[in-house]
Residue frames as a rotation matrix with the C-alpha (Angstrom) as fourth column:
MET 1
-0.964 -0.260 -0.049 -93.79
0.186 -0.796 0.576 56.58
-0.188 0.546 0.816 25.54
LYS 2
-0.203 0.930 -0.305 -97.02
-0.069 -0.324 -0.943 58.51
-0.977 -0.171 0.130 25.13
PHE 3
0.350 0.449 0.822 -99.04
0.718 0.435 -0.543 58.16
-0.602 0.780 -0.170 21.96
ALA 4
0.988 0.054 -0.146 -98.25
-0.039 -0.822 -0.568 61.63
-0.151 0.567 -0.810 20.58
GLU 5
0.265 -0.963 -0.041 -94.51
-0.750 -0.233 0.619 61.22
-0.606 -0.133 -0.785 21.28
PHE 6
-0.151 -0.285 0.947 -94.52
0.189 0.932 0.310 57.79
-0.970 0.225 -0.087 19.69
VAL 7
0.617 0.468 0.633 -96.22
0.694 0.056 -0.718 58.93
-0.371 0.882 -0.290 16.48
LEU 8
0.907 -0.322 -0.270 -94.05
-0.376 -0.910 -0.177 62.06
-0.188 0.262 -0.946 16.25
SER 9
-0.007 -0.959 0.283 -90.90
-0.539 0.242 0.807 59.93
-0.842 -0.147 -0.518 16.56
LYS 10
-0.073 0.045 0.996 -92.12
0.584 0.812 0.006 57.65
-0.809 0.582 -0.086 13.78
LEU 11
0.920 0.372 0.124 -92.96
0.334 -0.577 -0.745 60.63
-0.206 0.727 -0.655 11.58
ALA 12
0.569 -0.779 -0.262 -89.41
-0.692 -0.626 0.358 61.92
-0.443 -0.022 -0.896 12.10
GLU 13
-0.191 -0.645 0.740 -87.93
-0.077 0.761 0.644 58.52
-0.979 0.066 -0.195 11.21
ARG 14
0.050 0.333 0.941 -89.89
0.860 0.465 -0.210 58.52
-0.508 0.820 -0.264 7.96
ASP 15
-0.893 -0.377 -0.246 -89.29
0.258 -0.877 0.406 62.22
-0.369 0.299 0.880 7.27
MET 16
-0.330 0.878 0.347 -93.07
0.787 0.053 0.614 62.67
0.521 0.476 -0.709 7.09
LYS 17
-0.911 0.147 0.386 -95.11
-0.274 -0.914 -0.299 65.74
0.309 -0.378 0.873 7.95
PRO 18
-0.674 0.720 0.167 -98.39
0.043 0.264 -0.964 65.66
-0.737 -0.642 -0.209 9.90
SER 19
0.017 0.699 -0.715 -100.17
-0.823 -0.396 -0.407 66.74
-0.567 0.596 0.569 6.71
GLN 20
-0.446 -0.245 -0.861 -98.86
-0.754 0.621 0.214 63.64
0.482 0.744 -0.462 4.98
LEU 21
-0.990 0.137 0.035 -100.10
0.085 0.775 -0.626 61.47
-0.113 -0.617 -0.779 7.83
ALA 22
-0.291 0.935 -0.203 -103.51
-0.356 -0.303 -0.884 63.06
-0.888 -0.185 0.421 7.47
HIS 23
-0.020 0.240 -0.971 -103.48
-0.998 -0.057 0.006 62.29
-0.054 0.969 0.240 3.73
TYR 24
-0.625 -0.353 -0.696 -102.32
-0.506 0.862 0.017 58.66
0.595 0.363 -0.717 4.00
SER 25
-0.968 0.242 -0.067 -104.55
0.206 0.612 -0.763 57.79
-0.144 -0.753 -0.643 6.96
GLY 26
-0.405 0.865 0.298 -107.69
0.450 -0.095 0.888 59.56
0.796 0.493 -0.351 5.79
ILE 27
0.147 0.388 -0.910 -107.93
0.975 -0.210 0.069 61.53
-0.164 -0.898 -0.409 9.04
SER 28
0.827 0.236 0.510 -108.52
0.379 -0.905 -0.195 65.27
0.416 0.355 -0.838 8.99
ALA 29
-0.154 -0.939 0.308 -105.52
0.362 -0.344 -0.867 67.55
0.920 -0.022 0.392 9.51
ALA 30
0.026 0.245 0.969 -107.30
-0.712 -0.676 0.190 69.16
0.701 -0.695 0.157 12.47
GLU 31
0.932 0.353 0.085 -107.77
-0.319 0.686 0.654 65.78
0.172 -0.636 0.752 14.16
ILE 32
0.470 -0.847 -0.248 -104.14
0.647 0.521 -0.556 64.83
0.601 0.101 0.793 13.52
SER 33
-0.242 -0.544 0.803 -103.10
-0.125 -0.804 -0.582 68.12
0.962 -0.241 0.127 15.10
ARG 34
0.431 0.482 0.763 -105.16
-0.815 -0.155 0.559 67.40
0.387 -0.863 0.325 18.22
LEU 35
0.968 -0.090 -0.233 -103.72
0.147 0.959 0.242 63.88
0.202 -0.269 0.942 18.49
LEU 36
0.220 -0.975 0.023 -100.11
0.674 0.135 -0.726 65.02
0.705 0.175 0.687 18.07
SER 37
-0.203 -0.241 0.949 -100.52
-0.402 -0.863 -0.305 67.83
0.893 -0.443 0.078 20.59
GLY 38
-0.878 -0.142 -0.458 -101.74
0.274 0.636 -0.722 65.32
0.393 -0.759 -0.519 23.15
HIS 39
-0.733 0.650 0.200 -105.11
-0.668 -0.634 -0.391 67.02
-0.127 -0.420 0.899 23.51
ARG 40
0.438 0.896 -0.075 -107.00
-0.895 0.426 -0.135 63.95
-0.089 0.127 0.988 22.32
MET 41
-0.483 -0.513 0.710 -106.45
-0.436 0.844 0.313 60.21
-0.760 -0.158 -0.631 22.66
PRO 42
-0.640 0.194 -0.743 -107.12
-0.732 0.140 0.667 58.09
0.234 0.971 0.052 19.58
SER 43
0.452 0.784 0.427 -110.00
-0.778 0.580 -0.241 55.68
-0.436 -0.223 0.872 19.24
LEU 44
-0.067 -0.437 0.897 -109.28
0.071 0.895 0.441 52.10
-0.995 0.093 -0.029 18.12
LYS 45
0.709 0.382 0.592 -110.63
0.612 0.083 -0.786 53.04
-0.350 0.920 -0.175 14.69
THR 46
0.899 -0.418 -0.131 -108.20
-0.438 -0.859 -0.264 55.97
-0.002 0.294 -0.956 14.51
ILE 47
0.115 -0.884 0.453 -105.31
-0.576 0.313 0.755 53.75
-0.810 -0.348 -0.473 15.56
LYS 48
0.230 0.044 0.972 -106.14
0.528 0.834 -0.163 51.34
-0.818 0.550 0.168 12.77
LYS 49
0.944 0.169 0.284 -106.11
0.330 -0.488 -0.808 54.17
0.002 0.856 -0.517 10.20
ILE 50
0.647 -0.762 -0.011 -102.80
-0.740 -0.632 0.232 55.56
-0.184 -0.142 -0.973 11.47
ALA 51
0.064 -0.610 0.790 -101.24
-0.188 0.770 0.610 52.08
-0.980 -0.188 -0.066 11.47
GLN 52
0.459 0.179 0.870 -102.27
0.734 0.475 -0.485 51.60
-0.500 0.862 0.086 7.85
GLY 53
0.993 -0.007 0.122 -101.22
0.064 -0.821 -0.568 55.10
0.104 0.571 -0.814 6.82
MET 54
0.454 -0.876 0.163 -97.77
-0.890 -0.434 0.142 54.84
-0.054 -0.209 -0.976 8.37
LYS 55
0.438 -0.226 -0.870 -97.33
-0.222 0.911 -0.348 51.05
0.871 0.346 0.349 7.97
LEU 56
-0.535 -0.530 0.658 -96.94
-0.757 -0.046 -0.652 50.64
0.376 -0.847 -0.377 11.73
SER 57
-0.744 0.254 -0.618 -97.96
0.395 0.913 -0.100 47.84
0.539 -0.318 -0.780 14.05
GLU 58
0.189 0.887 0.422 -101.42
-0.164 -0.395 0.904 48.37
0.968 -0.240 0.070 15.51
GLU 59
0.600 0.016 -0.800 -100.19
0.681 0.514 0.521 46.66
0.419 -0.858 0.298 18.66
ASP 60
-0.489 -0.852 -0.187 -97.35
0.852 -0.420 -0.313 49.18
0.188 -0.312 0.931 19.09
LEU 61
-0.622 0.337 0.707 -99.79
-0.098 -0.929 0.357 52.05
0.777 0.153 0.610 18.69
MET 62
0.493 0.855 -0.162 -102.21
0.020 0.175 0.984 50.49
0.870 -0.488 0.070 21.17
VAL 63
0.177 -0.536 -0.826 -99.39
0.961 0.274 0.028 50.12
0.212 -0.799 0.564 23.70
ALA 64
-0.798 -0.546 0.255 -98.43
0.510 -0.837 -0.197 53.78
0.321 -0.027 0.947 23.22
ALA 65
-0.348 0.767 0.539 -102.07
-0.328 -0.638 0.697 54.82
0.878 0.066 0.473 23.65
GLY 66
-0.741 -0.024 0.671 -102.42
-0.671 0.075 -0.738 52.73
-0.033 -0.997 -0.072 26.82
TYR 67
0.308 0.904 -0.295 -104.98
-0.896 0.380 0.228 50.25
0.319 0.194 0.928 25.49
ILE 68
0.880 -0.105 -0.464 -102.70
0.183 0.975 0.126 47.31
0.439 -0.196 0.877 26.22
GLN 69
0.752 -0.648 0.121 -99.72
-0.368 -0.260 0.893 46.87
-0.547 -0.715 -0.434 28.50
GLN 70
0.385 -0.722 -0.576 -96.28
-0.806 0.042 -0.591 46.53
0.451 0.691 -0.565 27.02
PHE 71
0.915 -0.110 -0.389 -94.67
0.195 0.963 0.188 43.12
0.354 -0.248 0.902 27.38
ASP 72
0.507 -0.781 0.365 -91.77
-0.856 -0.408 0.317 43.24
-0.099 -0.474 -0.875 29.77
ALA 73
0.557 -0.347 -0.755 -89.27
-0.241 0.802 -0.546 40.71
0.795 0.486 0.363 28.48
PRO 74
0.967 -0.254 -0.016 -87.53
0.107 0.349 0.931 38.63
-0.230 -0.902 0.364 31.14
LYS 75
0.402 -0.898 -0.181 -83.80
-0.876 -0.435 0.210 39.07
-0.267 0.074 -0.961 31.57
THR 76
-0.784 -0.621 -0.007 -83.22
-0.602 0.757 0.253 35.33
-0.152 0.203 -0.967 31.41
ILE 77
0.389 0.878 -0.279 -85.18
-0.901 0.426 0.081 32.29
0.190 0.220 0.957 30.34
VAL 78
-0.395 -0.444 0.804 -84.92
-0.617 0.777 0.127 28.72
-0.681 -0.446 -0.581 31.60
LEU 79
0.140 0.374 -0.917 -85.10
-0.953 0.301 -0.023 26.18
0.268 0.877 0.399 28.77
PRO 80
0.718 0.098 0.689 -85.57
-0.350 0.906 0.237 22.43
-0.601 -0.411 0.685 29.06
VAL 81
-0.397 -0.830 -0.393 -82.67
-0.884 0.232 0.405 20.30
-0.245 0.508 -0.826 27.85
ALA 82
0.634 0.773 -0.009 -84.34
-0.725 0.590 -0.355 17.62
-0.269 0.231 0.935 25.78
GLY 83
0.709 -0.357 0.608 -81.60
0.198 0.929 0.314 15.03
-0.677 -0.102 0.729 26.03
ASP 84
-0.373 -0.913 -0.165 -78.98
-0.145 -0.119 0.982 14.35
-0.916 0.391 -0.088 23.37
CYS 85
0.842 0.539 0.009 -79.35
-0.081 0.143 -0.986 14.61
-0.533 0.830 0.164 19.62
PRO 86
0.079 -0.877 0.474 -76.71
0.648 0.407 0.644 13.23
-0.757 0.256 0.601 17.27
ALA 87
0.471 -0.060 -0.880 -75.12
-0.588 -0.765 -0.262 15.52
-0.658 0.641 -0.395 14.74
GLY 88
-0.752 -0.657 -0.048 -74.39
-0.508 0.532 0.677 12.50
-0.420 0.533 -0.734 12.58
LYS 89
-0.808 0.500 -0.311 -76.55
0.078 0.614 0.785 9.60
0.584 0.610 -0.536 11.48
PHE 90
0.136 0.923 0.360 -80.15
-0.622 -0.203 0.756 9.27
0.771 -0.327 0.547 12.66
ASP 91
-0.779 -0.435 -0.452 -80.17
0.107 0.618 -0.779 7.94
0.618 -0.655 -0.435 16.20
PHE 92
-0.538 0.573 -0.618 -82.20
0.841 0.408 -0.355 8.03
0.049 -0.711 -0.701 19.40
ALA 93
0.400 0.767 0.503 -85.10
0.596 -0.634 0.493 10.34
0.696 0.103 -0.710 20.18
PHE 94
-0.683 -0.700 0.208 -84.25
0.364 -0.574 -0.733 13.52
0.633 -0.425 0.647 22.09
GLU 95
-0.042 0.783 0.620 -87.57
-0.339 -0.595 0.729 14.16
0.940 -0.180 0.290 23.81
ASN 96
0.405 0.086 -0.910 -86.45
0.742 0.551 0.383 13.00
0.534 -0.830 0.160 27.22
ILE 97
0.598 -0.137 0.789 -86.19
-0.288 -0.956 0.052 16.07
0.748 -0.259 -0.612 29.44
THR 98
0.344 -0.587 -0.733 -83.06
0.749 0.642 -0.162 15.61
0.565 -0.493 0.661 31.53
ASP 99
-0.395 -0.596 -0.699 -82.03
0.854 -0.519 -0.041 19.09
-0.338 -0.613 0.714 32.65
THR 100
0.824 0.558 0.099 -82.54
0.557 -0.765 -0.323 22.81
-0.104 0.321 -0.941 32.18
ILE 101
-0.380 -0.913 0.149 -80.33
0.924 -0.380 0.035 25.64
0.024 0.151 0.988 31.03
GLU 102
0.595 0.544 -0.592 -80.71
0.589 -0.796 -0.140 29.35
-0.547 -0.265 -0.794 31.86
ILE 103
-0.460 -0.736 0.498 -79.62
0.884 -0.328 0.333 31.89
-0.082 0.593 0.801 29.25
ASN 104
-0.772 0.101 -0.628 -80.15
-0.022 -0.991 -0.132 35.53
-0.635 -0.089 0.767 28.37
TRP 105
0.198 0.960 0.200 -83.61
0.355 0.119 -0.927 36.20
-0.913 0.255 -0.317 26.94
GLU 106
0.436 -0.046 -0.899 -82.14
-0.637 -0.722 -0.272 38.38
-0.636 0.691 -0.344 24.18
MET 107
-0.667 -0.740 -0.086 -80.26
-0.618 0.486 0.618 35.35
-0.415 0.465 -0.782 22.86
VAL 108
-0.828 0.395 0.398 -83.50
0.436 0.900 0.015 33.44
-0.353 0.186 -0.917 22.30
LYS 109
-0.690 0.639 -0.341 -86.67
-0.634 -0.761 -0.142 35.58
-0.350 0.118 0.929 22.30
ASP 110
-0.225 0.635 -0.739 -88.78
-0.562 0.535 0.631 32.43
0.796 0.557 0.237 21.92
LYS 111
-0.101 0.254 0.962 -90.73
-0.981 0.138 -0.139 31.00
-0.168 -0.957 0.235 24.85
LYS 112
0.860 0.487 0.151 -91.15
-0.449 0.864 -0.229 27.67
-0.242 0.129 0.962 23.02
ALA 113
0.269 -0.847 -0.458 -87.45
-0.677 0.171 -0.716 27.16
0.685 0.503 -0.528 22.41
PHE 114
0.956 -0.085 0.280 -85.60
-0.157 0.658 0.736 24.25
-0.246 -0.748 0.616 23.99
ALA 115
0.138 -0.979 -0.148 -82.00
-0.985 -0.151 0.080 23.09
-0.101 0.135 -0.986 24.30
ILE 116
0.999 0.035 0.006 -80.36
-0.034 0.998 -0.056 19.84
-0.007 0.056 0.998 23.32
ARG 117
0.252 -0.962 0.105 -76.86
-0.450 -0.020 0.893 18.47
-0.857 -0.272 -0.438 23.71
VAL 118
0.492 -0.171 -0.854 -74.90
-0.854 0.096 -0.511 17.66
0.169 0.981 -0.099 20.59
LYS 119
0.401 -0.369 0.838 -73.76
-0.171 0.869 0.464 14.09
-0.900 -0.330 0.285 20.11
GLY 120
0.477 -0.298 0.827 -71.17
0.810 0.514 -0.283 13.43
-0.340 0.805 0.487 17.41
ASP 121
-0.278 -0.771 -0.573 -68.91
0.338 -0.637 0.693 15.55
-0.899 -0.001 0.438 15.21
CYS 122
-0.004 0.342 0.940 -71.06
0.984 0.168 -0.057 16.18
-0.177 0.925 -0.337 12.13
LEU 123
0.845 0.411 0.343 -71.17
0.467 -0.879 -0.097 19.94
0.261 0.242 -0.934 12.73
LYS 124
0.371 -0.760 -0.534 -67.57
0.723 -0.125 0.679 20.51
-0.583 -0.638 0.503 13.77
ASP 125
-0.423 -0.590 0.688 -66.71
0.899 -0.369 0.237 22.57
0.114 0.718 0.686 10.67
ILE 126
0.076 0.476 0.876 -69.10
0.198 -0.868 0.455 25.30
0.977 0.139 -0.160 11.84
GLY 127
-0.634 -0.541 0.553 -67.78
-0.365 -0.421 -0.830 25.21
0.682 -0.728 0.070 15.39
ILE 128
0.339 0.758 0.557 -70.40
-0.926 0.164 0.340 22.98
0.166 -0.631 0.758 17.00
PHE 129
-0.539 -0.716 -0.443 -68.84
-0.559 0.698 -0.447 20.05
0.630 0.007 -0.777 18.85
GLU 130
0.022 0.503 -0.864 -69.95
0.365 0.800 0.476 17.04
0.931 -0.326 -0.166 20.84
GLY 131
-0.317 -0.060 -0.947 -71.17
0.947 0.028 -0.319 18.06
0.046 -0.998 0.048 24.26
ASP 132
-0.997 0.029 0.075 -72.12
-0.025 -0.998 0.051 21.58
0.076 0.049 0.996 23.19
TYR 133
-0.268 0.959 -0.090 -75.66
0.537 0.070 -0.841 22.84
-0.800 -0.274 -0.534 23.68
VAL 134
-0.928 0.126 0.351 -77.79
0.234 -0.536 0.811 24.16
0.290 0.835 0.468 20.84
ILE 135
-0.542 0.798 -0.265 -80.95
-0.102 -0.375 -0.921 26.21
-0.834 -0.472 0.285 21.21
VAL 136
-0.866 0.307 0.394 -83.76
0.493 0.402 0.772 25.09
0.079 0.863 -0.500 18.93
SER 137
-0.613 0.720 -0.325 -86.73
-0.501 -0.673 -0.544 27.22
-0.611 -0.171 0.773 17.92
PRO 138
-0.560 0.455 0.693 -89.69
0.606 0.795 -0.032 25.16
-0.565 0.402 -0.720 16.65
GLN 139
0.493 0.843 -0.214 -91.35
0.515 -0.481 -0.710 28.34
-0.701 0.240 -0.671 15.34
ALA 140
-0.080 -0.599 -0.796 -88.50
-0.360 -0.727 0.584 29.93
-0.929 0.334 -0.158 13.40
PRO 141
0.872 0.377 -0.312 -88.85
-0.402 0.189 -0.896 29.78
-0.278 0.907 0.317 9.59
VAL 142
0.138 -0.818 0.558 -86.41
0.149 0.575 0.805 27.39
-0.979 -0.028 0.201 7.94
THR 143
0.833 0.015 -0.553 -84.61
-0.524 -0.300 -0.797 28.17
-0.178 0.954 -0.242 4.69
ASN 144
0.818 -0.558 -0.144 -81.85
0.369 0.699 -0.613 26.45
0.442 0.448 0.777 2.76
GLY 145
-0.071 -0.960 0.270 -78.58
0.066 -0.274 -0.959 26.51
0.995 -0.051 0.083 4.66
ASP 146
0.223 0.213 0.951 -80.10
-0.891 -0.351 0.288 26.64
0.395 -0.912 0.112 8.15
VAL 147
-0.863 -0.422 -0.277 -79.02
-0.227 0.814 -0.535 24.06
0.451 -0.399 -0.798 10.72
VAL 148
0.099 0.977 0.187 -82.07
-0.852 -0.014 0.523 22.07
0.513 -0.211 0.832 11.78
VAL 149
-0.715 -0.075 0.695 -83.10
-0.452 0.808 -0.378 19.22
-0.533 -0.584 -0.612 14.00
ALA 150
-0.164 0.633 -0.757 -84.81
-0.888 0.240 0.393 16.64
0.431 0.736 0.523 11.79
ARG 151
-0.504 0.070 0.861 -86.63
-0.596 0.694 -0.405 13.52
-0.625 -0.717 -0.308 12.92
ILE 152
-0.251 0.479 -0.841 -87.85
-0.659 0.552 0.511 10.29
0.709 0.683 0.177 11.40
GLY 153
0.397 0.456 -0.796 -89.95
0.291 0.760 0.581 8.30
0.870 -0.463 0.169 13.84
ASP 154
0.971 -0.069 -0.228 -87.98
0.217 -0.131 0.967 8.14
-0.097 -0.989 -0.112 17.07
GLU 155
0.114 -0.988 0.108 -84.67
0.951 0.140 0.276 9.04
-0.288 0.071 0.955 15.47
CYS 156
0.950 0.212 -0.229 -83.15
0.166 -0.965 -0.204 12.45
-0.264 0.156 -0.952 15.01
THR 157
0.011 -0.969 0.246 -80.17
0.997 0.029 0.071 14.28
-0.076 0.245 0.967 13.58
MET 158
0.595 0.067 -0.801 -78.79
0.112 -0.994 0.000 17.81
-0.796 -0.090 -0.599 13.23
LYS 159
-0.341 -0.686 0.643 -77.58
0.835 0.093 0.542 19.00
-0.431 0.722 0.541 9.85
LYS 160
-0.723 0.099 -0.684 -77.87
-0.315 -0.928 0.198 21.83
-0.615 0.358 0.702 7.35
TYR 161
0.063 0.894 0.444 -81.20
0.371 0.392 -0.842 21.83
-0.927 0.217 -0.307 5.56
HIS 162
-0.794 -0.173 -0.583 -81.56
-0.454 -0.468 0.758 22.00
-0.404 0.867 0.293 1.79
LYS 163
0.170 0.884 0.436 -84.76
0.066 0.431 -0.900 21.51
-0.983 0.182 0.015 -0.22
ALA 164
-0.710 -0.320 -0.627 -84.33
-0.622 -0.130 0.772 20.41
-0.328 0.939 -0.107 -3.82
ASP 165
0.220 0.960 0.173 -87.76
-0.766 0.280 -0.579 19.22
-0.604 -0.005 0.797 -4.96
PRO 166
0.499 0.865 0.048 -88.80
-0.268 0.101 0.958 16.58
0.824 -0.491 0.282 -4.39
TYR 167
0.197 -0.527 -0.826 -85.93
0.662 0.693 -0.284 15.81
0.723 -0.491 0.486 -2.06
VAL 168
0.923 -0.130 0.363 -84.86
-0.357 -0.647 0.674 17.04
0.147 -0.751 -0.643 1.35
ILE 169
0.332 -0.894 -0.300 -81.08
0.369 0.416 -0.831 16.98
0.868 0.165 0.468 1.72
LEU 170
0.995 -0.099 0.035 -79.49
-0.064 -0.307 0.950 17.06
-0.083 -0.947 -0.312 5.15
MET 171
0.539 -0.840 0.062 -75.92
0.039 -0.049 -0.998 18.21
0.841 0.540 0.007 4.72
PRO 172
0.644 -0.413 -0.644 -73.19
0.758 0.226 0.612 17.49
-0.107 -0.882 0.459 7.29
CYS 173
0.853 -0.475 0.215 -70.61
-0.425 -0.872 -0.242 20.11
0.303 0.115 -0.946 8.20
ASN 174
0.119 -0.819 0.561 -67.81
-0.611 0.385 0.692 17.59
-0.783 -0.425 -0.454 8.29
HIS 175
0.060 -0.124 -0.991 -66.33
-0.986 0.148 -0.078 16.04
0.156 0.981 -0.113 5.15
ALA 176
-0.903 -0.409 0.131 -66.03
-0.429 0.880 -0.205 12.72
-0.032 -0.241 -0.970 6.95
HIS 177
-0.397 0.852 0.343 -69.83
0.165 0.434 -0.886 12.36
-0.903 -0.295 -0.313 6.80
THR 178
-0.909 0.162 0.384 -72.12
0.396 0.047 0.917 11.97
0.130 0.986 -0.107 3.82
PRO 179
-0.694 0.716 0.076 -75.36
-0.718 -0.696 0.003 13.87
0.055 -0.053 0.997 3.11
ILE 180
-0.674 0.629 0.387 -78.71
0.383 0.746 -0.545 12.26
-0.631 -0.220 -0.744 3.81
VAL 181
-0.845 0.411 -0.341 -81.04
-0.521 -0.494 0.696 12.52
0.118 0.766 0.632 0.82
MET 182
-0.733 0.650 0.200 -84.70
0.365 0.624 -0.691 11.78
-0.574 -0.433 -0.695 1.45
ASP 183
-0.757 0.628 0.177 -87.94
-0.011 -0.284 0.959 11.85
0.653 0.724 0.222 -0.47
PRO 184
-0.818 0.434 0.377 -90.70
-0.517 -0.266 -0.814 13.05
-0.253 -0.860 0.442 1.92
LYS 185
0.101 0.899 -0.426 -93.29
-0.973 0.180 0.148 11.25
0.210 0.400 0.892 -0.19
LYS 186
0.192 -0.110 -0.975 -91.64
-0.186 0.972 -0.146 7.92
0.964 0.210 0.166 0.52
ARG 187
-0.172 -0.282 -0.944 -90.57
0.863 0.418 -0.282 8.46
0.474 -0.863 0.172 4.12
ASP 188
0.779 0.588 0.217 -91.98
0.401 -0.734 0.548 10.88
0.482 -0.340 -0.807 6.64
ILE 189
-0.392 -0.900 -0.190 -89.48
0.821 -0.250 -0.513 13.49
0.414 -0.357 0.837 7.81
GLN 190
0.760 0.639 -0.121 -90.24
0.607 -0.630 0.484 16.17
0.234 -0.441 -0.867 10.40
ILE 191
-0.323 -0.787 0.526 -88.24
0.341 -0.615 -0.711 19.36
0.883 -0.050 0.467 10.80
VAL 192
0.141 0.377 -0.916 -88.51
0.970 0.134 0.205 19.77
0.199 -0.917 -0.346 14.56
GLY 193
0.879 0.146 -0.453 -86.94
0.282 -0.926 0.250 23.21
-0.383 -0.348 -0.856 14.63
LYS 194
0.621 -0.671 0.405 -84.16
0.194 -0.369 -0.909 25.53
0.760 0.643 -0.098 13.59
VAL 195
0.200 -0.671 -0.714 -80.93
0.977 0.085 0.194 25.82
-0.070 -0.736 0.673 15.54
ILE 196
0.808 0.213 0.549 -80.76
0.309 -0.947 -0.087 29.50
0.501 0.240 -0.832 16.47
ARG 197
0.454 -0.707 0.542 -77.73
-0.820 -0.570 -0.058 29.46
0.350 -0.418 -0.838 18.78
ALA 198
0.494 -0.402 -0.771 -74.93
0.358 0.902 -0.240 27.21
0.792 -0.157 0.590 19.96
ILE 199
0.722 -0.263 0.640 -73.39
-0.670 -0.498 0.551 27.32
0.174 -0.827 -0.535 23.42
ARG 200
0.012 -0.831 -0.557 -69.93
-0.356 0.517 -0.779 25.85
0.934 0.208 -0.290 23.91
ASN 201
0.968 0.242 0.063 -69.69
-0.162 0.415 0.895 23.37
0.190 -0.877 0.441 26.73
LEU 202
0.197 -0.979 0.052 -66.13
-0.542 -0.152 -0.827 23.99
0.817 0.135 -0.560 27.95
């Protein structure tokens, strides 16, 4: 999409007029008119002002203006399968790459994600069973209630994460298991990543 078309579409989404864009961005109405008619391409300084005035991404505006190329997302992504991780008590390390799995990019959207196989039945109440694959994002923000991969030393587990200062509580999703309550000041615990998707291994 060309720059003028892109900005006009965003103005329409926000029910804004070009005069309002001129006001909020600090650019003259005449210059805004030239930009929106396609008669002039914006400078980087102008892009910055428009981004601030419309609360848009500078990167999106730079793509529309042709300063940078748009990222073409792959249709699929091949993720390493980092071994098995128990969804029960802490057990063996999972950082032994044994296989790969190819899935739709839209399901992940994270180039640093990896897959692991579930070992145990600790997550069965949320439909994650032994032998299933889970996709883990090490970059995704973690909040209370998220399923995470947690590690202590060379041992790991998958459970729901809860922070209740000063404790970290790892909650099972199976009443047959008990929560793990830990004080990070007394024992080092690492949240390796957030489980963003589960894939049933039928």
